Structures are given as structure tokens and as C-alpha cells.
N, C-alpha and C positions, 0 to 999 in steps of 0.2 A: 430427649435428645433431638436436636434439629437435624433434618435431612441435609446431606452434604450438597453444597451448591455446585452446579456443573462448572467445569473449567471454562474460562472465557474463550471466545472464539476470536482468534487473531487473524488479521488480513494484512498482507504486504502487497500493494498494488503499484506496479511500475507504469507510469504514463510516458509513452514514447511514440515515435513515428517511424514508419517503414523507411522513409527516405533519409533518415538521420544516420550518418555514419557512426557516431558515438553509440547510438542505440544498438546498431547492428553488432558492434564489438562488445557491448555491455550485456547483451542477452545471455551469452554463455556464463558469464560471471554471476548474473542474477539467478540463473538456474542452479549454479553450484551452491549458492547461499540457500536456496529453497531445498535442495537435496539434503542439507544438513539439519534442517528444521522441519521435521515431518509433522509436527503438531500445529503448524502455522499454515494457513492457506496463502498461496502466492498466485498472483495473476499478472499477466502482461496485457496491457490495454493500449491499442494503437489509437492515438487521439483523433486521427482523421477517420478511421473506420467507425469510431464511437462518438462522433461529434455531437450528436443529439444528447447523449448521456452527459457529456461534458458541460453542456449549457453555456453559460457565460464565463466559465473558467478558462483563462488564457494561460496555457503552458508555454513559457518562453525559454526555459532552460531544461536541457535533457541530461541525464534522466531526472524526472520528478517522481517522487515517491509519496504515496499515501499509505500510512500505517494506521490500522484501526483495531480497537478491542471491542468486540460485539458491534454495536451500532454507533460507537463514539470514535471519531478520528482523534488520534493522539500525536500524529506528525503529518505534515503536508508541506513539501518543498523539494527543491533540487538538492541532489547530493553528488559527491564525487563518485564517479563510476569505479568503485573499488570494492572487492569482496570483503576485505577487512573492515572498511568503513561501514558498509551496510550491515554486516554481521554485528559489529559493536553497537550500532544504533538500535537494531532490533532487540538484541540481548538486554541492553540498558532499559529500553521501554518496557519490555516484558517483566524484567526484574523489579522495576520501580513504578509499576502501574499505579496511577492514582485516578480518582474520579474527576479531577479538574486538570485539564491539559493545556489550556490556553490556545488551542487550535480554533480558528475562526469557524463561524457557521457555514461559510462557503465550503469548507472541507467536509463538514457533516452532510450538507445538502448533496454534494458530489458523491459521497459514499452511498447515500440513500439511492441516488439515481443509478449508480453502478450496480449496487446489489439488486435493484429491481429489474434492470434491463440488460446487464452485461455479464455479471459474475455468475458462476455456477451456484445453484442453490445448495446450501449446506445445512 
């Protein structure tokens, strides 16, 4: 009998900016989504405070979300600032997780830098 594999570690990372009005309004909704999904790690990253970790990644639309399973980015892009939209996106990705996601290497490199320098160690 094989030992049971540990559950994957999921991350939902919001890339926003302090000066952005949409981000200011979105923060409470993002926190609501996080409160309902306690097995997933959520992080709010200010792109100006963490410019070094962002590297060459240019965030043009807010909010931009990076969702990852373990060390693999599975979604990276802007979304509508909606509790329902983010919740459905997360639930769909978790339910239908595959090893091939089609997310570019840029997102995986960003995830690596954020995990190394910004995100709490889990």
C-alpha cells in the first residue's frame, strides 16, 4: 500500500497597488473569498512595494491574480473584481487541476520569486 500523497498547496496571490482605487475597493472582497477557503493560502502583494520580486513582469490591469498549485502557476492574469468571479475561478481550477496548465514561464518565475522573497513560508 502506497503512502497517501499530501494535498497540494494552493496559492491565490493578488497583485495590486496602494494608489489604485479599484484595488482599495477590491481588498475587502478578496478577503471575503479567502475567508471561505481556509485550505488555500491567500496573499495581497503591492507591486510597488515588491518591485524587485516582480522583476520584468508588467502589471497593467488591476486586479491581476496569480493562482498556483505547489510550485506551478495555473492562472495568471487580470480578472473582474468580483467575489463570485474569483470564487468560481478558484473552485474550477482546484476541481479540475491538471499537470499542464498553459501558463507561461513568466508566471512560474514570478511565483518562484514571490515564494522566495515575499510570501510567508508554508
